[in-house]
Each structure stands twice: as C-alpha cells, then as structure tokens.
Short mmCIF file of the C-alpha atoms (twelve columns), coordinates in Angstrom:
data_MODEL
# 
_entry.id   MODEL 
# 
loop_
_atom_site.group_PDB 
_atom_site.id 
_atom_site.type_symbol 
_atom_site.label_atom_id 
_atom_site.label_alt_id 
_atom_site.label_comp_id 
_atom_site.label_asym_id 
_atom_site.label_seq_id 
_atom_site.Cartn_x 
_atom_site.Cartn_y 
_atom_site.Cartn_z 
_atom_site.pdbx_PDB_model_num 
ATOM 1   C CA . MET A 1   0.190   0.036  -0.057  1 
ATOM 2   C CA . ASN A 2   1.267   3.598  -0.831  1 
ATOM 3   C CA . LEU A 3   1.147   5.478  2.380   1 
ATOM 4   C CA . THR A 4   0.767   8.692  0.844   1 
ATOM 5   C CA . GLN A 5   -2.870  7.754  -0.049  1 
ATOM 6   C CA . ASP A 6   -5.629  8.903  1.820   1 
ATOM 7   C CA . LEU A 7   -7.616  6.214  3.976   1 
ATOM 8   C CA . LEU A 8   -11.517 6.217  4.796   1 
ATOM 9   C CA . LEU A 9   -12.276 4.685  7.999   1 
ATOM 10  C CA . GLU A 10  -15.766 3.448  8.675   1 
ATOM 11  C CA . GLN A 11  -17.132 1.892  12.141  1 
ATOM 12  C CA . HIS A 12  -20.085 -0.822 11.676  1 
ATOM 13  C CA . GLY A 13  -20.953 -1.895 15.071  1 
ATOM 14  C CA . SER A 14  -17.612 -3.487 16.588  1 
ATOM 15  C CA . THR A 15  -16.025 -3.887 13.264  1 
ATOM 16  C CA . GLN A 16  -13.870 -1.092 11.550  1 
ATOM 17  C CA . PHE A 17  -13.408 -0.973 7.799   1 
ATOM 18  C CA . MET A 18  -10.219 0.836  6.232   1 
ATOM 19  C CA . TYR A 19  -10.803 1.680  2.454   1 
ATOM 20  C CA . LEU A 20  -8.001  3.219  -0.032  1 
ATOM 21  C CA . LEU A 21  -9.060  6.528  -1.442  1 
ATOM 22  C CA . PRO A 22  -7.126  7.131  -4.940  1 
ATOM 23  C CA . LYS A 23  -5.388  10.306 -5.286  1 
ATOM 24  C CA . GLU A 24  -7.025  12.648 -7.595  1 
ATOM 25  C CA . PRO A 25  -5.932  12.866 -11.225 1 
ATOM 26  C CA . ALA A 26  -3.059  15.576 -12.022 1 
ATOM 27  C CA . ASN A 27  -1.514  17.206 -14.955 1 
ATOM 28  C CA . LEU A 28  -4.836  17.491 -17.094 1 
ATOM 29  C CA . VAL A 29  -3.951  18.660 -20.609 1 
ATOM 30  C CA . SER A 30  -5.803  19.167 -23.835 1 
ATOM 31  C CA . SER A 31  -4.785  18.479 -27.179 1 
ATOM 32  C CA . ASN A 32  -6.383  18.415 -30.766 1 
ATOM 33  C CA . ILE A 33  -8.635  21.065 -30.284 1 
ATOM 34  C CA . THR A 34  -11.208 21.986 -32.987 1 
ATOM 35  C CA . SER A 35  -14.490 23.611 -33.212 1 
ATOM 36  C CA . THR A 36  -16.470 20.560 -32.121 1 
ATOM 37  C CA . SER A 37  -14.078 18.505 -30.112 1 
ATOM 38  C CA . PHE A 38  -10.912 17.974 -28.298 1 
ATOM 39  C CA . ASP A 39  -8.861  15.610 -26.430 1 
ATOM 40  C CA . VAL A 40  -7.918  15.726 -22.654 1 
ATOM 41  C CA . ALA A 41  -5.453  13.296 -20.851 1 
ATOM 42  C CA . TRP A 42  -3.931  13.399 -17.367 1 
ATOM 43  C CA . ASP A 43  -1.425  11.385 -15.416 1 
ATOM 44  C CA . VAL A 44  -2.156  7.498  -14.477 1 
ATOM 45  C CA . VAL A 45  -3.401  7.345  -10.870 1 
ATOM 46  C CA . GLU A 46  -2.080  4.404  -8.953  1 
ATOM 47  C CA . ASP A 47  -4.712  1.950  -7.659  1 
ATOM 48  C CA . SER A 48  -7.450  3.636  -9.885  1 
ATOM 49  C CA . SER A 49  -9.720  0.976  -11.927 1 
ATOM 50  C CA . GLY A 50  -11.156 3.967  -14.036 1 
ATOM 51  C CA . TYR A 51  -11.884 7.619  -14.214 1 
ATOM 52  C CA . GLU A 52  -15.105 9.897  -14.186 1 
ATOM 53  C CA . VAL A 53  -14.796 12.756 -16.765 1 
ATOM 54  C CA . TYR A 54  -16.777 15.721 -16.017 1 
ATOM 55  C CA . LEU A 55  -17.453 18.656 -18.408 1 
ATOM 56  C CA . ASP A 56  -18.685 21.843 -16.997 1 
ATOM 57  C CA . GLY A 57  -19.700 19.752 -13.760 1 
ATOM 58  C CA . ILE A 58  -21.913 17.337 -15.627 1 
ATOM 59  C CA . LEU A 59  -20.624 13.367 -15.703 1 
ATOM 60  C CA . GLU A 60  -19.502 13.160 -19.402 1 
ATOM 61  C CA . ALA A 61  -18.135 9.654  -19.319 1 
ATOM 62  C CA . THR A 62  -16.492 6.798  -17.143 1 
ATOM 63  C CA . VAL A 63  -13.364 5.550  -19.033 1 
ATOM 64  C CA . ASP A 64  -10.862 2.977  -18.097 1 
ATOM 65  C CA . VAL A 65  -7.875  4.822  -19.345 1 
ATOM 66  C CA . ALA A 66  -6.350  8.219  -18.507 1 
ATOM 67  C CA . ASN A 67  -7.611  10.057 -21.634 1 
ATOM 68  C CA . TYR A 68  -10.641 10.837 -23.195 1 
ATOM 69  C CA . SER A 69  -12.029 12.642 -26.439 1 
ATOM 70  C CA . VAL A 70  -14.753 15.311 -25.808 1 
ATOM 71  C CA . THR A 71  -16.930 15.481 -28.872 1 
ATOM 72  C CA . GLY A 72  -20.300 17.381 -29.979 1 
ATOM 73  C CA . LEU A 73  -19.126 20.392 -28.688 1 
ATOM 74  C CA . THR A 74  -20.187 23.968 -29.624 1 
ATOM 75  C CA . THR A 75  -17.868 26.327 -31.625 1 
ATOM 76  C CA . ALA A 76  -15.706 29.080 -29.973 1 
ATOM 77  C CA . THR A 77  -17.207 28.038 -26.394 1 
ATOM 78  C CA . THR A 78  -15.105 27.629 -23.345 1 
ATOM 79  C CA . TYR A 79  -15.476 24.353 -21.276 1 
ATOM 80  C CA . ASP A 80  -14.271 22.947 -18.042 1 
ATOM 81  C CA . VAL A 81  -13.021 19.864 -17.348 1 
ATOM 82  C CA . ASN A 82  -12.321 17.768 -14.172 1 
ATOM 83  C CA . VAL A 83  -11.530 14.057 -13.705 1 
ATOM 84  C CA . VAL A 84  -12.225 11.849 -10.389 1 
ATOM 85  C CA . ALA A 85  -10.322 8.701  -10.172 1 
ATOM 86  C CA . LEU A 86  -12.406 5.469  -8.976  1 
ATOM 87  C CA . ASN A 87  -11.114 2.550  -7.072  1 
ATOM 88  C CA . SER A 88  -13.712 -0.306 -7.511  1 
ATOM 89  C CA . LYS A 89  -12.038 -2.716 -5.131  1 
ATOM 90  C CA . TYR A 90  -12.941 -0.392 -2.249  1 
ATOM 91  C CA . GLY A 91  -15.798 1.449  -3.761  1 
ATOM 92  C CA . THR A 92  -14.004 4.841  -3.488  1 
ATOM 93  C CA . GLU A 93  -13.457 7.680  -5.304  1 
ATOM 94  C CA . SER A 94  -11.006 10.652 -5.397  1 
ATOM 95  C CA . ALA A 95  -11.538 14.578 -4.917  1 
ATOM 96  C CA . GLN A 96  -11.836 16.252 -8.417  1 
ATOM 97  C CA . SER A 97  -9.012  17.112 -10.314 1 
ATOM 98  C CA . GLU A 98  -7.837  20.613 -10.606 1 
ATOM 99  C CA . THR A 99  -9.807  22.252 -13.375 1 
ATOM 100 C CA . LEU A 100 -8.732  22.270 -16.922 1 
ATOM 101 C CA . THR A 101 -10.289 25.099 -19.132 1 
ATOM 102 C CA . VAL A 102 -10.444 24.613 -22.659 1 
ATOM 103 C CA . THR A 103 -12.146 26.629 -25.322 1 
ATOM 104 C CA . THR A 104 -13.232 25.080 -28.918 1 
ATOM 105 C CA . ALA A 105 -11.550 26.744 -32.146 1 
# 
C-alpha cells in the first residue's frame, strides 16, 4: 500500500473498515482542439480502476484509461473539465482534479 494515499475509516458496530482513496488525477492537458471537439489526458493514478470525466460539472463519461475525446461541442465555447479517479475494489473515489479550461476553435 502506498502510504501517501488517503484512507477512509468506517465503523459498523464493533467492526472497523479501512478503504483506500485514490489520489486525484493530476496534470490535465488538452490537445487536438477543433471547433467541436478536443482530447484531454492526465497522469495515471495508482490503484485506480477507472475515471469519471466531468464537463462543466456534469458527468460526461466513465473511462478506464487516462484520456478521453470530448465531442459534440459548440464552436468558440469555453468548457471546464475535471476528472475523478475510481477504485472499484474499495468502492471509493478521489477528490476532483484541478480544473482544465478549454476553448473550442
């Protein structure tokens, strides 16, 4: 176990459970920006089983790789992207990543 990761402790009766919280995704970058789409990528999070990609605060997709192509967008519009790492083994999720702001062409 990576001791720099956060832990969630829960008490159920006399039994205590400890869950591993994944780190939030970092270093979000955009590429291939067009008038209706862009790609976003981030650093892989250790012990993550997948990621939730949020566009303007709304869940856009759940993916199992550290990148996503956002499509169907409006020309010359600014979008905010955040990513959350998931850990299905423990049923936990990270805090949201820092916001990446992208403007379509």
